[in-house]
VEXKOLSE-750186 format. One record per atom (N, C-alpha, C, O): residue number from 0; residue in three letters; atom name; x, y, z. Coordinates in Angstrom, 1 decimal. Layout:
<atoms>
> num residuo atomo u v w
> NUM ALA CA X Y Z
...
</atoms>
This chain:
<atoms>
> num residuo atomo u v w
> 0 UNK N 90.3 84.7 70.2
> 0 UNK CA 90.7 84.1 71.8
> 0 UNK C 92.0 83.3 71.5
> 0 UNK O 92.0 83.2 70.3
> 1 UNK N 93.1 82.7 72.2
> 1 UNK CA 93.9 81.9 72.1
> 1 UNK C 95.2 82.5 72.6
> 1 UNK O 96.1 81.7 72.9
> 2 UNK N 95.3 83.8 72.8
> 2 UNK CA 96.1 85.1 73.4
> 2 UNK C 96.7 84.7 74.4
> 2 UNK O 96.1 84.5 75.4
> 3 UNK N 98.2 84.5 74.4
> 3 UNK CA 98.0 84.7 76.5
> 3 UNK C 98.2 86.2 76.6
> 3 UNK O 98.7 86.7 75.6
> 4 UNK N 97.9 86.9 77.7
> 4 UNK CA 98.2 88.1 78.3
> 4 UNK C 98.3 88.3 79.8
> 4 UNK O 97.3 87.9 80.4
> 5 UNK N 99.2 88.8 80.5
> 5 UNK CA 99.2 88.9 81.5
> 5 UNK C 98.7 89.7 82.5
> 5 UNK O 98.1 90.6 81.9
> 6 UNK N 98.6 89.9 84.0
> 6 UNK CA 98.0 90.2 84.8
> 6 UNK C 97.8 91.2 84.7
> 6 UNK O 96.7 91.6 85.0
> 7 UNK N 98.9 92.1 84.3
> 7 UNK CA 99.2 94.1 84.2
> 7 UNK C 98.7 94.0 83.2
> 7 UNK O 98.6 95.3 83.2
> 8 UNK N 98.3 93.7 82.2
> 8 UNK CA 97.3 94.0 81.4
> 8 UNK C 96.3 94.1 80.9
> 8 UNK O 95.8 94.7 80.0
> 9 UNK N 95.8 92.9 82.0
> 9 UNK CA 94.4 92.7 82.1
> 9 UNK C 94.3 94.1 83.3
> 9 UNK O 93.8 95.0 82.6
> 10 UNK N 94.4 94.4 84.1
> 10 UNK CA 94.3 95.0 85.3
> 10 UNK C 94.6 96.7 84.6
> 10 UNK O 94.0 97.6 85.1
> 11 UNK N 95.5 97.0 83.4
> 11 UNK CA 95.4 98.4 83.0
> 11 UNK C 93.8 98.5 82.1
> 11 UNK O 92.9 99.2 82.5
> 12 UNK N 93.7 97.6 80.7
> 12 UNK CA 92.3 97.5 81.0
> 12 UNK C 91.5 97.9 81.2
> 12 UNK O 91.0 98.7 80.5
> 13 UNK N 91.0 97.1 82.8
> 13 UNK CA 89.8 97.4 83.6
> 13 UNK C 90.1 98.4 84.1
> 13 UNK O 89.2 98.9 84.8
> 14 UNK N 91.3 99.0 84.0
> 14 UNK CA 91.4 100.7 84.8
> 14 UNK C 90.7 101.4 83.7
> 14 UNK O 89.5 101.8 83.9
> 15 UNK N 91.5 101.5 82.3
> 15 UNK CA 90.8 102.0 81.2
> 15 UNK C 88.9 102.4 81.1
> 15 UNK O 88.2 103.3 80.7
> 16 UNK N 88.8 100.7 82.0
> 16 UNK CA 87.1 100.9 81.2
> 16 UNK C 86.7 101.4 82.1
> 16 UNK O 85.7 102.0 81.6
> 17 UNK N 86.7 101.8 83.5
> 17 UNK CA 86.9 102.6 84.5
> 17 UNK C 86.6 103.7 84.6
> 17 UNK O 85.7 104.3 85.3
> 18 UNK N 87.5 104.2 83.8
> 18 UNK CA 87.8 105.6 83.9
> 18 UNK C 86.8 105.9 82.6
> 18 UNK O 86.5 107.1 82.4
> 19 UNK N 86.2 105.1 81.9
> 19 UNK CA 85.7 105.4 80.3
> 19 UNK C 84.3 105.5 81.3
> 19 UNK O 83.8 106.6 81.3
> 20 UNK N 83.7 104.5 82.1
> 20 UNK CA 82.2 104.7 82.9
> 20 UNK C 82.0 105.6 84.3
> 20 UNK O 80.9 105.9 84.7
> 21 UNK N 83.6 106.2 85.0
> 21 UNK CA 83.5 107.4 85.2
> 21 UNK C 82.9 108.7 84.3
> 21 UNK O 81.9 109.4 84.6
> 22 UNK N 83.9 108.7 83.1
> 22 UNK CA 83.5 109.8 82.1
> 22 UNK C 82.0 109.7 81.4
> 22 UNK O 81.5 110.5 80.6
> 23 UNK N 81.6 108.7 81.7
> 23 UNK CA 80.2 108.4 81.2
> 23 UNK C 79.4 109.1 82.1
> 23 UNK O 78.4 109.6 81.6
> 24 UNK N 79.6 109.5 83.4
> 24 UNK CA 78.7 109.1 84.7
> 24 UNK C 78.8 111.0 84.9
> 24 UNK O 77.9 111.7 85.4
> 25 UNK N 80.3 111.3 84.3
> 25 UNK CA 80.2 112.7 84.5
> 25 UNK C 80.2 113.3 83.1
> 25 UNK O 80.7 114.5 83.0
> 26 UNK N 79.8 112.8 82.0
> 26 UNK CA 79.1 113.5 81.0
> 26 UNK C 77.9 114.5 80.5
> 26 UNK O 77.1 113.6 80.3
> 27 UNK N 77.6 115.1 80.4
> 27 UNK CA 76.5 115.8 80.3
> 27 UNK C 75.5 115.1 78.8
> 27 UNK O 74.4 114.8 78.6
> 28 UNK N 76.8 115.3 78.1
> 28 UNK CA 76.3 115.0 76.7
> 28 UNK C 75.1 113.3 76.9
> 28 UNK O 75.0 112.9 78.0
> 29 UNK N 74.7 112.8 76.0
> 29 UNK CA 73.9 111.7 76.1
> 29 UNK C 75.3 110.9 74.7
> 29 UNK O 75.7 109.7 74.6
> 30 UNK N 75.4 111.9 74.0
> 30 UNK CA 75.8 110.5 72.6
> 30 UNK C 77.3 110.5 73.1
> 30 UNK O 78.0 109.6 72.7
> 31 UNK N 78.0 111.5 74.0
> 31 UNK CA 79.2 110.9 74.9
> 31 UNK C 79.4 109.6 76.1
> 31 UNK O 80.3 108.8 76.5
> 32 UNK N 77.9 110.0 76.5
> 32 UNK CA 78.0 109.0 77.5
> 32 UNK C 77.5 107.5 77.1
> 32 UNK O 77.4 106.6 77.9
> 33 UNK N 77.1 107.4 75.9
> 33 UNK CA 76.8 106.0 75.4
> 33 UNK C 78.1 105.6 74.4
> 33 UNK O 78.5 104.4 74.0
> 34 UNK N 78.6 106.8 74.1
> 34 UNK CA 80.3 106.1 73.5
> 34 UNK C 81.1 105.6 74.5
> 34 UNK O 81.9 104.6 74.3
> 35 UNK N 80.9 106.4 75.8
> 35 UNK CA 82.1 105.5 76.5
> 35 UNK C 81.7 104.6 77.6
> 35 UNK O 82.5 104.3 78.6
> 36 UNK N 80.3 104.3 77.5
> 36 UNK CA 79.5 102.9 77.9
> 36 UNK C 79.9 102.4 77.1
> 36 UNK O 81.0 101.9 77.3
> 37 UNK N 79.2 102.3 75.8
> 37 UNK CA 80.4 101.0 75.0
> 37 UNK C 81.4 100.9 74.8
> 37 UNK O 81.8 99.8 74.7
> 38 UNK N 82.2 102.0 74.7
> 38 UNK CA 83.8 101.3 74.8
> 38 UNK C 83.9 100.9 76.1
> 38 UNK O 84.7 100.0 75.9
> 39 UNK N 83.7 101.0 77.2
> 39 UNK CA 83.9 100.1 78.3
> 39 UNK C 83.8 98.8 78.5
> 39 UNK O 84.7 98.0 78.8
> 40 UNK N 82.2 98.6 78.2
> 40 UNK CA 81.9 97.7 77.5
> 40 UNK C 82.4 96.7 76.8
> 40 UNK O 82.3 95.5 77.1
> 41 UNK N 83.0 97.1 75.9
> 41 UNK CA 83.6 96.2 74.9
> 41 UNK C 85.2 95.9 75.4
> 41 UNK O 86.0 94.9 75.2
> 42 UNK N 85.5 97.2 76.3
> 42 UNK CA 86.7 97.0 76.8
> 42 UNK C 87.0 95.3 77.9
> 42 UNK O 87.8 94.4 77.9
> 43 UNK N 85.7 95.8 78.7
> 43 UNK CA 85.5 94.6 79.4
> 43 UNK C 85.7 93.0 79.2
> 43 UNK O 86.3 92.1 79.8
> 44 UNK N 84.7 93.0 77.8
> 44 UNK CA 84.6 92.1 76.8
> 44 UNK C 86.2 91.5 77.0
> 44 UNK O 86.8 90.5 77.5
> 45 UNK N 86.5 92.3 76.4
> 45 UNK CA 87.8 91.7 75.5
> 45 UNK C 88.6 91.1 76.7
> 45 UNK O 88.5 89.9 76.9
> 46 UNK N 89.2 91.9 77.6
> 46 UNK CA 89.6 91.5 78.8
> 46 UNK C 89.5 90.0 79.4
> 46 UNK O 90.4 89.3 79.6
> 47 UNK N 87.9 89.6 79.5
> 47 UNK CA 87.3 88.4 79.9
> 47 UNK C 87.9 87.5 79.2
> 47 UNK O 88.5 86.6 79.8
> 48 UNK N 87.8 87.5 77.5
> 48 UNK CA 88.3 86.4 76.7
> 48 UNK C 89.2 86.8 76.8
> 48 UNK O 89.7 86.0 76.1
> 49 UNK N 90.6 87.8 77.3
> 49 UNK CA 92.1 87.8 77.0
> 49 UNK C 92.4 86.4 78.2
> 49 UNK O 93.0 85.3 78.0
> 50 UNK N 91.8 86.8 79.2
> 50 UNK CA 92.0 86.0 80.7
> 50 UNK C 91.9 84.6 80.2
> 50 UNK O 92.9 83.9 80.3
> 51 UNK N 90.5 84.2 79.7
> 51 UNK CA 90.7 82.8 79.0
> 51 UNK C 92.0 82.0 78.1
> 51 UNK O 92.5 82.9 77.3
> 52 UNK N 92.5 81.1 78.0
> 52 UNK CA 93.4 80.3 77.3
> 52 UNK C 93.1 79.1 77.0
> 52 UNK O 93.3 78.2 77.8
> 53 UNK N 92.5 78.7 75.8
> 53 UNK CA 92.2 77.2 75.4
> 53 UNK C 93.2 76.0 75.5
> 53 UNK O 93.0 74.7 75.3
> 54 UNK N 94.6 76.9 75.8
> 54 UNK CA 95.7 75.1 76.3
> 54 UNK C 95.9 75.4 78.0
> 54 UNK O 96.8 75.0 78.6
> 55 UNK N 95.1 76.2 78.4
> 55 UNK CA 94.5 76.0 79.9
> 55 UNK C 94.1 74.7 80.2
> 55 UNK O 94.7 74.3 81.2
> 56 UNK N 93.3 74.0 79.8
> 56 UNK CA 92.7 73.1 79.8
> 56 UNK C 93.5 71.2 79.7
> 56 UNK O 93.4 70.1 80.1
> 57 UNK N 94.7 72.3 78.5
> 57 UNK CA 95.4 71.1 77.8
> 57 UNK C 96.5 70.6 78.7
> 57 UNK O 97.3 69.7 78.4
> 58 UNK N 96.6 71.0 79.8
> 58 UNK CA 97.7 71.2 80.8
> 58 UNK C 97.7 69.6 81.1
> 58 UNK O 96.7 68.8 81.0
> 59 UNK N 98.8 69.4 81.4
> 59 UNK CA 99.0 67.6 81.6
> 59 UNK C 99.2 67.8 83.7
> 59 UNK O 99.5 68.6 84.6
> 60 UNK N 98.6 66.7 83.3
> 60 UNK CA 98.4 66.7 85.3
> 60 UNK C 99.9 67.3 86.2
> 60 UNK O 99.9 67.9 87.3
> 61 UNK N 101.1 66.8 85.5
> 61 UNK CA 102.4 67.6 86.3
> 61 UNK C 102.6 68.9 86.0
> 61 UNK O 102.7 69.6 87.0
> 62 UNK N 102.6 69.3 85.1
> 62 UNK CA 102.3 70.6 84.5
> 62 UNK C 101.2 71.6 85.5
> 62 UNK O 101.6 72.8 85.8
> 63 UNK N 99.8 71.1 85.9
> 63 UNK CA 98.8 71.3 86.7
> 63 UNK C 99.7 72.0 88.2
> 63 UNK O 99.9 73.2 88.5
> 64 UNK N 100.1 70.7 88.9
> 64 UNK CA 101.2 70.7 90.4
> 64 UNK C 101.8 71.5 90.1
> 64 UNK O 102.2 71.9 91.2
> 65 UNK N 102.4 72.3 89.1
> 65 UNK CA 103.7 73.2 89.3
> 65 UNK C 103.0 74.6 89.4
> 65 UNK O 103.3 75.5 90.1
> 66 UNK N 101.8 74.3 88.1
> 66 UNK CA 101.0 76.0 88.3
> 66 UNK C 101.1 76.0 89.4
> 66 UNK O 102.1 76.6 89.8
> 67 UNK N 100.3 75.4 90.4
> 67 UNK CA 99.3 75.7 90.9
> 67 UNK C 100.2 76.2 92.7
> 67 UNK O 99.7 76.4 93.8
> 68 UNK N 101.5 76.1 92.2
> 68 UNK CA 102.7 77.0 93.3
> 68 UNK C 103.2 78.0 92.7
> 68 UNK O 104.2 78.5 93.1
> 69 UNK N 102.5 78.5 91.5
> 69 UNK CA 103.0 80.0 91.0
> 69 UNK C 102.7 80.9 91.4
> 69 UNK O 101.6 81.0 90.9
> 70 UNK N 102.9 82.0 92.3
> 70 UNK CA 102.4 82.8 93.2
> 70 UNK C 101.6 84.1 92.1
> 70 UNK O 100.7 84.8 92.5
> 71 UNK N 102.3 84.1 90.2
> 71 UNK CA 101.7 84.9 89.5
> 71 UNK C 100.0 84.3 89.1
> 71 UNK O 99.2 84.8 88.3
> 72 UNK N 99.8 83.2 89.9
> 72 UNK CA 98.3 83.1 89.4
> 72 UNK C 97.3 83.4 90.6
> 72 UNK O 96.1 83.3 90.7
> 73 UNK N 98.1 83.8 91.5
> 73 UNK CA 97.7 84.0 93.2
> 73 UNK C 97.1 85.5 93.4
> 73 UNK O 96.3 85.7 94.3
> 74 UNK N 97.8 87.1 92.3
> 74 UNK CA 97.8 87.5 92.1
> 74 UNK C 96.3 88.4 92.0
> 74 UNK O 95.6 88.2 91.0
> 75 UNK N 95.7 89.3 93.1
> 75 UNK CA 94.4 90.0 92.3
> 75 UNK C 94.2 90.6 91.5
> 75 UNK O 94.9 91.5 91.1
> 76 UNK N 93.0 90.0 90.8
> 76 UNK CA 92.8 90.8 90.2
> 76 UNK C 91.2 91.8 89.9
> 76 UNK O 90.3 91.3 89.2
> 77 UNK N 91.1 92.6 90.3
> 77 UNK CA 89.9 93.4 90.1
> 77 UNK C 89.1 92.9 88.9
> 77 UNK O 89.9 92.2 88.2
> 78 UNK N 87.8 93.0 88.4
> 78 UNK CA 87.3 93.2 87.5
> 78 UNK C 85.6 94.1 88.0
> 78 UNK O 84.7 94.2 87.1
> 79 UNK N 85.5 94.3 88.7
> 79 UNK CA 84.6 95.5 89.1
> 79 UNK C 85.1 96.8 88.1
> 79 UNK O 86.1 96.9 87.4
> 80 UNK N 84.1 97.8 88.1
> 80 UNK CA 84.3 99.0 87.4
> 80 UNK C 83.6 100.0 88.7
> 80 UNK O 83.5 101.2 88.6
</atoms>
């Protein structure tokens, strides 16, 4: 944790996780199904960790008001698989 990541990179990580889950559903081999599912879960967990940044809690009041009007903060991020 403690790293900054932009929304596009988070979306891409979650797209890859979704593709891995789809591959797991389509696979007939149980070992591949487990491998794809574990990889997808690991990517989703890492994306959730990167979405949080400790310095967000330390922002000054003026910075919070300024950030409230930042359009990048209001972009939709789809965490569903």
